[in-house]
N, C-alpha and C positions, 0 to 999 in steps of 0.2 A: 599610556600608549607608547609615547616616544621613549620614556624611561625604560620600559620593558624591552623595547627594541634595542636600545643602547646596551643594556645588560646582556642581551642575547648575543650581540655582536662581540662584546668583550669576552664572553665565555667561549665563543667559537674561535676567536683569535688565540686565547690562552690554550685551548684544546689543540689547535694546529701547532702552536709553538711547542707544547709538551710532546706531541706525537713526532715532531721533527727531531727530537733528541734521540740519539741511538739507544737501543734497548738496554744495553749493559749500563750505559751512563745513567739513563732514566731510572733503572732499578737501583743502582747504587745511591743515587740522590734521594730516592724514596726511602730507602733503608736508613740513610743518614738522617733524614728529616724525621722519620718515625722514632728513631732512637733518641734524637734530641728532644722530641716532643714528650716521650716517656719520662725523660729525666726532668724536663721543665715542669711537668705536671706531678712530679714526685711519685711516679709510679715505678720508677727504677732509679737506682743510685749509680752514679758514675763509678763508684768503687766496686760494684758488682759487674761492671762491663770490661774493665781493663784486663789485659792478659796476665794471668797468674798461674804459672805451670803447676804449682803445688795444689791450687784449688781445682784445676782441670783434672788432675790425676786422682787426688785424694777424695775430693768431694763430687766428682763427676759433673763439674760445671763446664760442659763442653761448649756452651754458647760463648764463652770467653775467647775461643779461638777466632771467632768472626766479629763479635761486637766491638772488639778493640779497634777495628778498622772503620766502624760506622759512626762512632761517637767522636765529635770534634770539640764541641763546646756547647754552652747553652745558647739559645737564640740571641744573637747580637750582631752587630756590624762585622765583628771578627768572623762569626759563623758564616755570614753571607759571603765574605771574601773567600773563606775556605771552600765553599760550594762553587763559587765562580771559578776559582783556579783549578779545582778538582775537575770541573766540567771541561775546561780547556785542555788539561793534561790527558784526560780520558779520550777526548776527541782526537788529540794528536797521536796517542797510542793506537787508536782504532784506525787512523788514516795511514799508518806505516805498513808497508807490505811485509809479510812474514819473511823470515830468513830462508825458509824452505823455498819460497817463490823465487828468491834470488839465485839459488843454486842451479 
């Protein structure tokens, strides 16, 4: 009874926290987490994700244009810090008024 209620409260709190993150930041973090999970589970290789202009053009590996920005490292404390600072930077960028608004 009480364990189920506690789990429900935790899930609701996590859901509220997740929804409070701006959409662009949330999407970027999800893509980074998914890419890291794919590499950690050996479903993708980091060598197939990095930007390689020759592979993009010659082999039509167009995903390399974006996956290079999504993969940081395997799951580790280093990865957690990358995601934390990425969240801070994206929130700061999102909070800045555009240059057009200043004109």
